[in-house]
N, C-alpha and C positions, 0 to 999 in steps of 0.2 A: 462807575457810580451805579447804584441801584435805580430802577425805574422810579419816577416821581409822579404823584397824582396831579392831573390837570383839572379834572372836573368830576363831580360826583352827583348823580341824579337818582333819587332825591339826595339832598345834602346829608353828609354824615352828622349824627347827633340830631336827626329829625324827630319831631314829636307829632302826636296825632296821626301816626303812620297808617296809611290804608293801601299803599301800593303793592303790586305783585311782582314788579321787576325793579332791580337796582342795577345801575350801570356806573362803573368806575373807569374813567379814562386816564390812561398814563401817557407819558411823553415819548414812549417807545414801545415797540412790539414786546409782548409778554408771553410767558408760558406758565403752566401750572405743574408743580412737581410734588408728588406724594400727598395730593390733596386729602385723600381719605384719612391718612394718619396725622396730618397737620391741622386740619380744620376743627375747630371747637365752636359749637353753637350753644350758647347759654342764654336763657333756659333752652332745653331741648325742644325742638319743634315736632309736631306730629309727623311730618314727613321731611326728610332731608332736602334741603334746597337743591336745585339743579344749577351748578356753577360751571361756566365755560369761559375760556379765553378766546377772544375773537379780535385778532390783530392787536391793536393797542388797548382794547377794552375788556374789562372783566364784567361778565353778565351774570347776575344772581337772580334766578327765578324762584319765588317762594311758592310753596304748595301748602294746601290745607289751610285751616283757620288759625289765626294768631290769637293769643289770649289777650283780653282787654286790659288796659292799664298795666302793661308789662314792658319792661325795658329788655330788649334783646341785644346781644353782642355776638358778632361773627368774627372770630379770631382766626387769621389764616396762617399763623405761625410763620414758617419760611417757605410757604408753598408758592409765592409769587416771585418770579425772577424775569430778568430781561432775556430775550430769545437768542441773543448773540453770545454773550459772555457768561450767562448764568448768575449775574449779580442779584442777590435776593433782596426783596423789600422786607426787612425784619418785622415780624409781628404786626402786620397790617390788620387793623380792626375796624369794622363797620358797626356802628351802634345806632339803634333807633328805638323809639318808644311808641306803643299804641295808646298811651295816655298823654297827659298834658305836661309831663316833665320827665327827665332822664334820672333814673336811680343812680347814685354815684358812690355807694358804699363799696369797699373792697374787703376781701378776706384773703390774707397771704400767709405763707409759711413754707415749710419743707417737710418731705416724707423721707423717713430713714428706716433701714432694716432694724427690727426690734432686737435681733441678736448681735449683728455686727456694727450697727450704728452707721452704716454706709448709706449714702444718698440713693434713692430709688427713682429711676427714670421711667417715663411713660406710664405713670399711675394716675388713675382718675380720682380727683377729690371732688366729692359731691355733697350738695346741701339739699335737705328735704324740708318741706314745710308741713309734712305729715309725720307723726311721731311713733306710730306702732312699731314694735320690734321687728315685725316681718317686712317693713317697708323696703329695705335694700334688696329683699329677695323677690318682691312682687311688683314694685313700681319703680319707674325711672325718676331721677332726681329733678329738682326744679333748676338748680344751678350747678354748673360743672366746669372743671379746669383739668389741665393735665400737666404733670411735672416735667421739667426739663432735665438735662443730663446731670445737673447739680441737685436734683430732687426738689427744686423750688416750684411753687405753684402760685397763681394769682387768680382768684375768682373776682371778677369786676362787675360793676353795675347791679349791685344787690340791693333789694328793697329792705328797708328797716324791718326787723322782726326776729322771731325765735326759730332756730333751725336744728335739725339733726345732722351730724356730720359723719361721713362714711368715706373710706379710701378703698380703691379696688384695682387690682391688675385684671382687667376685664378680658379674660382669654377668649371668650366667644363673642365679644363685641356686642353685647346686647344690654349693657349698662345694669345688669342685675347680678347679684351674688348667688349664683346657682351652680357653681362647680366647686368640688371639695379642694382642689389644688389652686384656686385663686387666692392670691395673697390679699389680706384685708387689714385695715386699721380703723379705729373708731373711738369716739369719746362716749363715755357712759352718761355724761350729762348733756343736756341741750345747751346750745350756745346762743347768747343774745348778741344780735348785731345791730347796734344803733350808731356806730361810728366805724371808720376803717380800722381793721385789726391786722397786725403783722406779727412775724416771729412765732407763729404757731407751729408746734411740732406734732407730727402724727407717726406713730410707730407701726410698722408694717410686719406682718407675719402670716404663715400659713397654719390654719388650724390642724391639730391632730384629731383625725376622725377616729371614732371608737371602732370602726369597722376594720378588722384585720384580714388581710388577704395575701396570696402568693403573687408576687410580681414576676418572678423568673425562676426557673429550675433548669439545671444543667449538670452534665458529667464533663467538666473541663479537663480533667486529667484521669488517667487510669486509676479506677477505684475510688475517685473523689467525687462526692455528691454535694452540690450546692443548691440551697433554696433560699431565695430572697423574699423579703416581706416588706410591706409599706410602713409598718410600725416595729418598734423593738420587739424581739421575739422571745422575751423572757418566759412567757406563759405558753409557748408553742411546744408541742411534742409531735414527733413523726414516727410512724410505724410502717414496716414493709409488709406488703400484701403478697410478696413472693415467698413461699414456704422454704425455699432453698437459700435465701439471702437474708442476712440480718444486718441491721445498721450497727456494725460492731464497735466503731470508735466515733464518738462525737467530739468535734473540735470547737472550742469557743472562739468564734470569729471576733476580730477587733470591732468590726461593724456589728452592732447589737441587732441589726436588721437582717442578719444572715444566719442560717443553720448549715453547718459543714459536717459531713459524715464520711468515714472511710470504710470500704467494704473488704472483709478478709478474703472473700471468694467472688470477685466481680465477674469472673469468666463463666460462671455457671448459667447465666441467663443473658439473653440479648436485650431485654428491657427490664426496667425496674419499676413496679407499681408502688406507690406510697399513698398513705392517707395522712392528712395533716389535721391536728387537733389544736384548738385554742381552749386551754383548760380542758374540759371534757367534751367540747362540742366540735363536730367535724366541720371544718371550714373549706376543705378542698381535697381532691385526689389528684395526684400527679403521676404522669407516666414519662419516664426518662430512658432514652436510648443509650445503652452502655457501650463504652469503647471496648472493642474486642481485644482479646489477649495477643493476637498476632500483630496488632498495632502498637502494642507496648514494647518499645524497642530499647528500653533502658537496660544496661548491663551492670551498672553500678548505682550506688545511692549518692546523690549529690548533697554535700553538706557544706554550708558556708559559715564563715565566722565574721565578726565585726572588727577584726584585728587588721590594721594597716601597719605602716612603719612607725606610727605613734599611737599610744594608748592613753586615753584620758584617765586621770586619777578618779577615785571614787566610782569606778565603773567595772562591771564584770565582763569577762570574756563570754561570748555567747556562741554556741553552736546551733545552727538551724538547719534541719533536714527537710527535703521536699515531701517526705512522707513520714508518718508516725514511726517511731523507733520501737522495735520489739526487744532489742537487747543491746547492752553497752558493755564492752570489755574495758574497764578503766585502767587495766595494766598496760594498755596500749596507748594511753594518753599520758603525755609528760609535759611538765612545765619546768623549764630551767631558768634560774636566776644566776646570771654571771657564770654560766656553764655548770651550775650545781642544781640537781633535782630538788624541787620543793613540794611539800604536801599541799593539797587543795581539796576542795569539796566540789562535786558536780551534781547539781540539783535541777530537776525538771522545773521549767517556768510555770508559775501558777496560773498563767492565762493561756499561753501558746503551748500546747502539748508537744509541738515539734521542735521546741527550743529548750536548750539546756544551758544553765549558767555555771561557768567555772568561777568559783568564789575563792579569792586570795587577796590578802592585804598588800597590794602592790606598793612598792617604794618609789619615791620620785626619782627621776633621772637615772633609771637603772635599765640595763639590757636584759631581755628575756627572749626565750625561745619557746614556742609552742609546737608540739608534735602530736598528731593523731595518726597512728600507723593504720595500714589497711586492715579492714574488719574490725575496727574499734566500734563502729556503729553498724547495727543490722536492722533493716526495716521489716515491716509486716509482710513483705513479699520476698524476704530472705535475700535481698540485695544489700551489698556492703560498700562502704566508702573507700576511696582512694586515699593516698597519703595527703595529710594536711600539715604543711610545714610553714611557720610564720616566725620571723625574727622581727622584734619590735623594741621600742624604747618607750618608757613612760615619761610623761611630761613633768615639769617641775611644779611644785606648789605655787611658785611665783608666776606661773603662766596663767593663773586664774584670778578672778575677782570674786568677792562675796557681797551679798545684799542682805540687809535687815530691813524689813518692811514693817512699819507700825501703822496699823489701820484703825482709824477712829470713825465709826459709821453713825449716822443720825437715826438708825433704826434698830429694832430689837431682833429682827429675823436673822437666822443663820444665813451664811453666804459662802460662795465658792470663789477662790481666787486662782486666776491663771497667770502664769509668767510666760510671755510669748517673745520669741526671737524669730524674725523673718517669717511671720505668719505661722510659726510652729509652736505648739504648746510645749514648753520645756519642763514645767513643774506645775502641780496642782495642789492647793492647800484648801482646808475647810476651817471656818471660823465662825465666832459669834461675838457680838459686842466688840469692844476694843480688844485687839489681839496683835501679837508680834509674830512675824514669820521670817525664818532664816533660810537663805538659799546660798549654798556653797558650791565651790568648783564651777563657777560660771565662766564660759568663754567671753572674751572681750567683745563688746558690741552694744548696740542700742536696743533696749528691751521695752516691751509694753506690758502693762498690768491691766487685766480685765477682771471685774468683779460682777457676780451674778447674785441678786437677792433671792435666795432659795426659799420661797414662801411656804412650800409644802415639805420641805426638809427631805427631798428625795435624791439630792446629790447631782441632779441634772437640771439644765434650762428647760422650762415648760413654756409652750406657746399659749396664747389666749384662746377663748371660746366665746364667739359673739352671742350665741343664744343664752349663755349664762352670764353675759356682761363681765366676763373674766378677761382682764388685760394680761398680756405676756409678762413673764417675770422680768423685772427691771434689770437692765445691764449698764454698768458704769465703767468707763475707762479712766485710768489715771491720765491727767492732762500732760501731754508731752511724753518724751522718751526718758527712760532711765539709763544712764550710761554706765557700763561696767568696764573697767579697765584692768589690765593685768596687775596683780600684786597690790590690789587696792580694795578696801572695804568701803561700801557705800551704804549710807543709812538714809532711809526716806520715811518721813512722817506724812502719812496720807490722811488728812482730815476731810472727810467727805461732807460737802455742804448739804 
């Protein structure tokens, strides 16, 4: 059993409070665990109370002056436990008022991530009785609460009035929004609290700062240069300051926050000096120590494929090399269907320059052999591949399911639709107004559908900006799972309320 309260001096819920010391006596010896992270004092006091466990007593010593006619609550979370077995007294709260009555209004709800709609733990939810836009950056709130593991919060003992609401992951523990990587959530409008309010949702996000900068630079493999940025690097250009080295080949990274280059002659220098431009403005200079040629031990070019014993229909065979390809001898690449050579196309991928797609209209339930002979691929350092030999069979049409998704939205903006299986985006579609989307050759499983309201029509999800009172773009999930079965067509009519 958790400890039980025997006596409290002054009594809990006291009014006209003027004391400096509060003593809570329990029926057994107690200890305090993680008090700093568990204790929530609302409203915030000028100085944090001095709180200690002495035998069976909890002693709270108040510091500084208390505000007149104000109800204070000290919520201890799970910090109080018995000293023998660690049984906690859940959410012990001591409340008192410096006025003639106890304020009793509550404001409850939950905080969720604006992009994934998942609950957010350890987020401060704050109410201000001053309304300037700069308040969350300059002053501490009047009332405060903290979310639990389910993202739920409860601000208690609130005085009737109008408030500004703000949520914050307070990284530096000062109750101020003063770091660019602190997640925030806010309401554009003031809230009127004249009764207890529940089921309020706050959407949390990290602002995209306009300041672009380099977060990391490296030479992770011989000849390969990587530069990481805090924002998408579409407007970034990089130039070499070494006259003997050029950034010969630029690779489009899947992560838009990265620039990747390959050097034709990396052994000419020990270090590479680069200048980084955002549009035409220099934002950084970078010095990278280069891997020496005597540490480059590769004697062949590693080339992998996506071919196993089974190949999905409606899929291309892909060759992916560890380095950019300088030359391909297609006469050394063969595809056999039931032991007979067939013609195919080999096309460089439009995104990954080190990937090549073998395009052929594969038949269902058919045996194939893929052969790439030695020296079929030659990279920029004149290394060549070893033999690639794969025997595989295509799946049957009946191994797949199909989905027709009809979406009827209540808004006019364009939107993005993601089909998701096991947290991986399987397909992306773009639409506006009422639209139908067809997804074929889907593996059996339970899928999720996620929709982003693309307010600015840029094809990606955008966060909010507090100073502009701009909320993050709305994310909507289809309620429940969409089940796809083999040899089955599923039709879903999604009418968004």
